Biopython code that builds the backbone (N, CA, C, O; Angstrom):
import numpy as np
from Bio.PDB.StructureBuilder import StructureBuilder

atoms = [
    (1, "MET", "N", (163.563, -75.698, 121.539)),
    (1, "MET", "CA", (164.772, -76.501, 121.473)),
    (1, "MET", "C", (165.183, -75.914, 123.008)),
    (1, "MET", "O", (165.514, -74.794, 123.398)),
    (2, "PRO", "N", (164.996, -77.258, 123.712)),
    (2, "PRO", "CA", (165.721, -77.217, 124.922)),
    (2, "PRO", "C", (167.244, -76.319, 125.133)),
    (2, "PRO", "O", (168.177, -76.371, 124.331)),
    (3, "ASN", "N", (167.231, -75.716, 126.076)),
    (3, "ASN", "CA", (168.881, -74.864, 126.308)),
    (3, "ASN", "C", (169.598, -76.145, 126.516)),
    (3, "ASN", "O", (170.700, -75.932, 126.011)),
    (4, "TRP", "N", (169.593, -77.265, 126.942)),
    (4, "TRP", "CA", (170.506, -78.336, 127.313)),
    (4, "TRP", "C", (171.009, -79.033, 126.087)),
    (4, "TRP", "O", (172.054, -79.675, 126.194)),
    (5, "ILE", "N", (170.345, -78.979, 124.852)),
    (5, "ILE", "CA", (170.748, -79.738, 123.996)),
    (5, "ILE", "C", (171.982, -78.978, 123.116)),
    (5, "ILE", "O", (172.708, -79.780, 122.530)),
    (6, "GLU", "N", (172.271, -77.780, 122.968)),
    (6, "GLU", "CA", (172.974, -77.376, 122.342)),
    (6, "GLU", "C", (174.257, -77.492, 123.071)),
    (6, "GLU", "O", (175.278, -77.419, 122.386)),
    (7, "PRO", "N", (174.374, -77.666, 124.382)),
    (7, "PRO", "CA", (176.085, -77.693, 124.863)),
    (7, "PRO", "C", (175.930, -79.221, 124.561)),
    (7, "PRO", "O", (177.018, -79.718, 124.272)),
    (8, "LEU", "N", (175.192, -79.849, 124.550)),
    (8, "LEU", "CA", (175.042, -81.558, 124.351)),
    (8, "LEU", "C", (176.208, -81.626, 122.850)),
    (8, "LEU", "O", (177.381, -81.987, 122.748)),
    (9, "LEU", "N", (175.239, -81.109, 121.887)),
    (9, "LEU", "CA", (175.818, -81.243, 120.937)),
    (9, "LEU", "C", (177.470, -80.668, 120.598)),
    (9, "LEU", "O", (178.245, -81.240, 119.832)),
    (10, "ALA", "N", (177.772, -79.398, 121.376)),
    (10, "ALA", "CA", (179.117, -79.325, 121.218)),
    (10, "ALA", "C", (179.516, -80.208, 121.755)),
    (10, "ALA", "O", (180.170, -81.078, 121.178)),
    (11, "LEU", "N", (179.227, -80.232, 123.051)),
    (11, "LEU", "CA", (180.300, -81.482, 123.588)),
    (11, "LEU", "C", (180.520, -82.762, 123.011)),
    (11, "LEU", "O", (181.593, -83.348, 123.159)),
    (12, "ILE", "N", (179.380, -83.325, 122.234)),
    (12, "ILE", "CA", (179.710, -84.515, 121.327)),
    (12, "ILE", "C", (180.698, -84.347, 120.512)),
    (12, "ILE", "O", (181.709, -85.050, 120.528)),
    (13, "ALA", "N", (180.400, -82.954, 119.359)),
    (13, "ALA", "CA", (181.456, -82.597, 118.529)),
    (13, "ALA", "C", (182.867, -82.710, 119.022)),
    (13, "ALA", "O", (183.749, -83.297, 118.395)),
    (14, "LEU", "N", (183.068, -81.998, 120.415)),
    (14, "LEU", "CA", (184.250, -81.923, 120.539)),
    (14, "LEU", "C", (185.049, -82.926, 121.025)),
    (14, "LEU", "O", (186.267, -82.882, 121.193)),
    (15, "VAL", "N", (183.977, -84.216, 121.333)),
    (15, "VAL", "CA", (184.941, -85.536, 121.858)),
    (15, "VAL", "C", (185.266, -86.410, 120.929)),
    (15, "VAL", "O", (186.187, -87.225, 120.982)),
    (16, "GLY", "N", (184.210, -86.174, 119.737)),
    (16, "GLY", "CA", (184.206, -87.003, 118.398)),
    (16, "GLY", "C", (185.473, -86.414, 117.425)),
    (16, "GLY", "O", (186.128, -87.153, 116.690)),
    (17, "PHE", "N", (185.710, -84.873, 117.559)),
    (17, "PHE", "CA", (187.113, -84.400, 117.038)),
    (17, "PHE", "C", (188.255, -84.876, 117.618)),
    (17, "PHE", "O", (189.122, -85.346, 116.881)),
    (18, "LEU", "N", (188.432, -84.841, 118.891)),
    (18, "LEU", "CA", (189.349, -85.303, 119.674)),
    (18, "LEU", "C", (189.655, -87.028, 119.548)),
    (18, "LEU", "O", (190.766, -87.547, 119.657)),
    (19, "GLY", "N", (188.531, -87.648, 119.324)),
    (19, "GLY", "CA", (188.903, -88.910, 118.791)),
    (19, "GLY", "C", (189.588, -89.141, 117.808)),
    (19, "GLY", "O", (190.720, -89.613, 117.706)),
    (20, "PHE", "N", (188.708, -88.717, 116.910)),
    (20, "PHE", "CA", (189.428, -88.602, 115.414)),
    (20, "PHE", "C", (190.510, -88.039, 115.325)),
    (20, "PHE", "O", (191.050, -88.395, 114.278)),
    (21, "ALA", "N", (191.283, -87.142, 116.037)),
    (21, "ALA", "CA", (192.469, -86.735, 115.787)),
    (21, "ALA", "C", (193.181, -87.525, 116.745)),
    (21, "ALA", "O", (194.273, -87.297, 116.225)),
    (22, "PHE", "N", (193.418, -88.124, 117.528)),
    (22, "PHE", "CA", (194.037, -89.270, 118.635)),
    (22, "PHE", "C", (194.092, -90.390, 117.847)),
    (22, "PHE", "O", (195.047, -91.147, 118.018)),
    (23, "ARG", "N", (192.958, -90.753, 116.708)),
    (23, "ARG", "CA", (192.995, -92.333, 116.115)),
    (23, "ARG", "C", (193.794, -91.970, 114.906)),
    (23, "ARG", "O", (194.401, -92.931, 114.433)),
    (24, "GLN", "N", (193.972, -90.684, 114.201)),
    (24, "GLN", "CA", (194.804, -90.407, 113.101)),
    (24, "GLN", "C", (196.109, -90.227, 113.970)),
    (24, "GLN", "O", (196.882, -91.004, 113.409)),
    (25, "GLY", "N", (196.622, -89.802, 114.745)),
    (25, "GLY", "CA", (197.897, -89.757, 115.631)),
    (25, "GLY", "C", (198.416, -91.175, 115.438)),
    (25, "GLY", "O", (199.269, -91.410, 114.582)),
    (26, "THR", "N", (197.955, -92.040, 116.157)),
    (26, "THR", "CA", (198.305, -93.447, 116.265)),
    (26, "THR", "C", (198.756, -94.176, 114.944)),
    (26, "THR", "O", (199.593, -95.079, 114.931)),
    (27, "LYS", "N", (198.084, -93.666, 113.795)),
    (27, "LYS", "CA", (198.096, -94.232, 112.534)),
    (27, "LYS", "C", (199.528, -93.499, 111.788)),
    (27, "LYS", "O", (199.926, -93.899, 110.694)),
    (28, "VAL", "N", (200.096, -92.579, 112.411)),
    (28, "VAL", "CA", (201.274, -91.866, 112.226)),
    (28, "VAL", "C", (202.513, -92.432, 112.544)),
    (28, "VAL", "O", (202.753, -92.493, 113.750)),
    (29, "SER", "N", (203.503, -92.933, 111.647)),
    (29, "SER", "CA", (204.735, -93.270, 112.215)),
    (29, "SER", "C", (205.733, -92.407, 111.719)),
    (29, "SER", "O", (205.893, -92.034, 110.557)),
    (30, "PRO", "N", (206.533, -92.071, 112.953)),
    (30, "PRO", "CA", (207.850, -91.364, 112.563)),
    (30, "PRO", "C", (208.555, -91.606, 111.611)),
    (30, "PRO", "O", (208.917, -92.782, 111.586)),
    (31, "ASN", "N", (209.003, -90.840, 110.602)),
    (31, "ASN", "CA", (210.157, -91.064, 109.553)),
    (31, "ASN", "C", (211.419, -90.705, 110.063)),
    (31, "ASN", "O", (211.918, -89.622, 109.758)),
    (32, "ARG", "N", (212.035, -91.573, 110.874)),
    (32, "ARG", "CA", (213.524, -91.378, 111.512)),
    (32, "ARG", "C", (214.570, -91.177, 110.418)),
    (32, "ARG", "O", (215.492, -90.366, 110.510)),
    (33, "ASP", "N", (214.363, -91.946, 109.417)),
    (33, "ASP", "CA", (215.425, -91.818, 108.422)),
    (33, "ASP", "C", (215.551, -90.120, 107.795)),
    (33, "ASP", "O", (216.622, -89.513, 107.764)),
    (34, "SER", "N", (214.407, -89.621, 107.389)),
    (34, "SER", "CA", (214.677, -88.216, 106.679)),
    (34, "SER", "C", (215.108, -87.105, 107.818)),
    (34, "SER", "O", (214.575, -86.918, 108.911)),
    (35, "THR", "N", (216.162, -86.470, 107.270)),
    (35, "THR", "CA", (217.085, -85.250, 108.095)),
    (35, "THR", "C", (216.103, -83.984, 107.545)),
    (35, "THR", "O", (216.166, -83.110, 108.409)),
    (36, "ASP", "N", (215.210, -83.546, 106.426)),
    (36, "ASP", "CA", (214.564, -82.643, 105.982)),
    (36, "ASP", "C", (213.789, -82.339, 106.880)),
    (36, "ASP", "O", (213.026, -83.153, 107.401)),
    (37, "THR", "N", (213.866, -81.101, 107.202)),
    (37, "THR", "CA", (212.801, -80.210, 107.855)),
    (37, "THR", "C", (212.266, -78.788, 107.338)),
    (37, "THR", "O", (213.066, -78.015, 106.811)),
    (38, "SER", "N", (210.855, -78.425, 107.494)),
    (38, "SER", "CA", (210.796, -77.337, 106.786)),
    (38, "SER", "C", (211.122, -75.676, 107.715)),
    (38, "SER", "O", (210.487, -74.643, 107.500)),
    (39, "ILE", "N", (212.083, -75.804, 108.577)),
    (39, "ILE", "CA", (212.575, -74.789, 109.306)),
    (39, "ILE", "C", (214.009, -74.578, 108.739)),
    (39, "ILE", "O", (214.849, -75.471, 108.851)),
    (40, "GLY", "N", (214.279, -73.416, 108.141)),
    (40, "GLY", "CA", (215.599, -73.323, 107.396)),
    (40, "GLY", "C", (217.006, -73.573, 108.046)),
    (40, "GLY", "O", (216.978, -74.374, 108.980)),
    (41, "SER", "N", (218.124, -73.088, 107.759)),
    (41, "SER", "CA", (218.790, -73.604, 108.358)),
    (41, "SER", "C", (219.658, -72.110, 109.537)),
    (41, "SER", "O", (220.445, -72.140, 110.484)),
    (42, "ASP", "N", (219.015, -71.107, 108.848)),
    (42, "ASP", "CA", (219.351, -70.187, 110.080)),
    (42, "ASP", "C", (218.231, -70.135, 110.767)),
    (42, "ASP", "O", (217.985, -68.978, 111.107)),
    (43, "GLY", "N", (217.389, -70.962, 111.140)),
    (43, "GLY", "CA", (216.658, -70.972, 112.254)),
    (43, "GLY", "C", (215.131, -70.341, 112.034)),
    (43, "GLY", "O", (214.439, -70.348, 113.051)),
    (44, "SER", "N", (214.614, -69.878, 111.005)),
    (44, "SER", "CA", (213.986, -68.567, 110.881)),
    (44, "SER", "C", (212.793, -69.791, 109.613)),
    (44, "SER", "O", (213.270, -70.544, 108.764)),
    (45, "SER", "N", (211.563, -69.643, 109.844)),
    (45, "SER", "CA", (210.442, -70.746, 109.528)),
    (45, "SER", "C", (209.862, -69.960, 108.313)),
    (45, "SER", "O", (208.954, -70.549, 107.727)),
    (46, "GLY", "N", (210.161, -68.934, 107.905)),
    (46, "GLY", "CA", (209.609, -68.272, 106.788)),
    (46, "GLY", "C", (210.540, -67.827, 105.675)),
    (46, "GLY", "O", (211.718, -68.080, 105.926)),
    (47, "SER", "N", (210.387, -67.410, 104.862)),
    (47, "SER", "CA", (211.176, -67.126, 103.486)),
    (47, "SER", "C", (212.048, -65.852, 104.044)),
    (47, "SER", "O", (213.278, -65.815, 104.004)),
    (48, "ASP", "N", (211.412, -65.066, 104.442)),
    (48, "ASP", "CA", (211.542, -63.412, 104.770)),
    (48, "ASP", "C", (212.413, -63.285, 106.029)),
    (48, "ASP", "O", (213.303, -62.436, 106.088)),
    (49, "GLY", "N", (212.094, -64.320, 107.258)),
    (49, "GLY", "CA", (213.050, -64.531, 108.192)),
    (49, "GLY", "C", (212.142, -63.577, 109.146)),
    (49, "GLY", "O", (212.879, -62.908, 109.870)),
    (50, "HIS", "N", (210.860, -63.332, 109.350)),
    (50, "HIS", "CA", (210.094, -62.604, 109.910)),
    (50, "HIS", "C", (209.003, -63.391, 110.523)),
    (50, "HIS", "O", (208.187, -62.924, 111.317)),
    (51, "GLY", "N", (209.044, -64.817, 110.037)),
    (51, "GLY", "CA", (207.575, -65.478, 110.445)),
    (51, "GLY", "C", (206.327, -66.062, 109.770)),
    (51, "GLY", "O", (205.510, -66.943, 110.038)),
    (52, "GLY", "N", (206.542, -65.162, 108.753)),
    (52, "GLY", "CA", (205.668, -65.487, 107.633)),
    (52, "GLY", "C", (204.536, -64.336, 107.366)),
    (52, "GLY", "O", (203.691, -64.368, 106.472)),
    (53, "HIS", "N", (204.744, -63.146, 108.511)),
    (53, "HIS", "CA", (203.841, -62.190, 108.847)),
    (53, "HIS", "C", (204.105, -60.947, 108.017)),
    (53, "HIS", "O", (203.400, -59.949, 108.158)),
]
sb = StructureBuilder()
sb.init_structure("model")
sb.init_model(0)
sb.init_chain("A")
sb.init_seg("    ")
for serial, (resi, resn, name, xyz) in enumerate(atoms, 1):
    if name == "N":
        sb.init_residue(resn, " ", resi, " ")
    sb.init_atom(name, np.array(xyz, "f"), 0.0, 1.0, " ", f" {name:<3s}", serial, name[0])
structure = sb.get_structure()
C-alpha cells in the first residue's frame, strides 16, 4: 500500500466526523425554558466536590 493512502484516509475520516458533528449541532435548538443544569448549586460538578476524580 502506498504511503499516501493512510494519511488520505485519516483526513477523509476527520473531515467526515467534523461534518457529522456540525450537522448534528445545527439540529439542536437551545432550550431556554429550562433552568436545570448538571452543575450543583455549590459550583461543583461531582457529588464529592472534587471534580469526579
